[in-house]
C-alpha positions, 0 to 999 in steps of 0.5 A: 239848751232845751230849745236847741235840742227841740229844733235839732230833733225837728231838723232830723225828724221833720226836715229829714236833714243830716245834722251835726251839732257844732261844739260850743266855743268862742272865737274872738268873742263870738260864739259858734252857731248851733248846727251844720246841716245838709241834704243828700242833694248837696245843699248845705246849711248853717243854723243858729237857734235863738230863744226869745222869752217875751215879757217873762214878768207876765207869769206873776200877773197871770198867777195873781189873776188865776188866784182871784178866779179872773180871766188874764188878758194881754193886749200888745201893740204890733211894732218893731222892737230893738231887742228882736233885731238883736236876735237876727244881728247876733245870729247872722254874726255868729254864722258869718264868723264861723262859716265863710263858704258862700254856697251855704244857706245861712238861717237864724231860727227864733223860737218864742216862749212866754205867755205873750209869745204871739205878740213877739212872733207877730212883731218879728215878722213885721220888723224883718220886712218893715211891714205896715198895714195900709188902709186904702180910702179912695172909695168910701164904698170900697175901703180895704187894707193891705200889708206893705213890705218895706214901709219902714226900715227892714232888718233884712236889708241891714243883714242881707250879707249874713242872713238868707232866711229866718224861721219864726216858731212858737208852740207847734207853729212855724214859718220861714221868712225869705230875705229877698235882698240876699244874693242867694234868694233865688236859690233858697226859695227853690231849696228842699228845706223851704219845700218842707214849710208848704204854706208857711213861707213868707216871700215878699216877691211872690206876695207882690206878684200875686197882688196880696201886698204893696211894696216900697221898692225905692231908695226913700228915707223911711223916716219921711212917711209923706215921701213913702206915702207919695211913692205908694200913691204914685206907683199904685195909682191911689189917692187916700192912704192911711197906716193902721194901728195894730195890736194882738189880744190874748186871754187865758183862764184857769179851770178848777180840777176836782 
């Protein structure tokens, strides 16, 4: 409830939306989403808020480290996780069950809490887009890396009929991930809501057009990584490619107060 209230206040005060809280109830075993929103220009939105408290068990470990005057460190792999997919699936199901108006923009807002929230925040974006970091090794004197959209299975492709965009936020940080598979992709990227994010918009089509990333835009089984790499080599005219292992690192310490 605390996170819902926080997001609701943001929608009113920062995004300058007209916001109505949807009364909580269940219909056919499906909970209602959180907010109906609109702008005076006619844009309408349904927004479902999800909270993800990542690795809550780390709190006890942190307290133990602090009690021993030690630095607490967390190293987490960057990889998709099924529990994150559930947040998008459930949110999309709630929205589509409640609202059948196809003109509505359907948004799931995921707020991450916990000591290791940055890892989940990063993992979610990777999983949404099936994104991997690819190393290009053609020239030993010019090795570089680029993110690649849809190298892996993508949440967005699976939920293209129920979710138009996902907001990811933690602390004071927020970004919005556009679903380029949605039939309303062209409309939502021009919306007033999106304009409020300024530089915090993740848009695969723009990133590819501006040569910031690769993309696998082909009906290739994502389990067959050699076929995926073969596509990238042929499409981009490259020879030697690799997939980078990624992880996040955080540390914290306690300052004694006298």
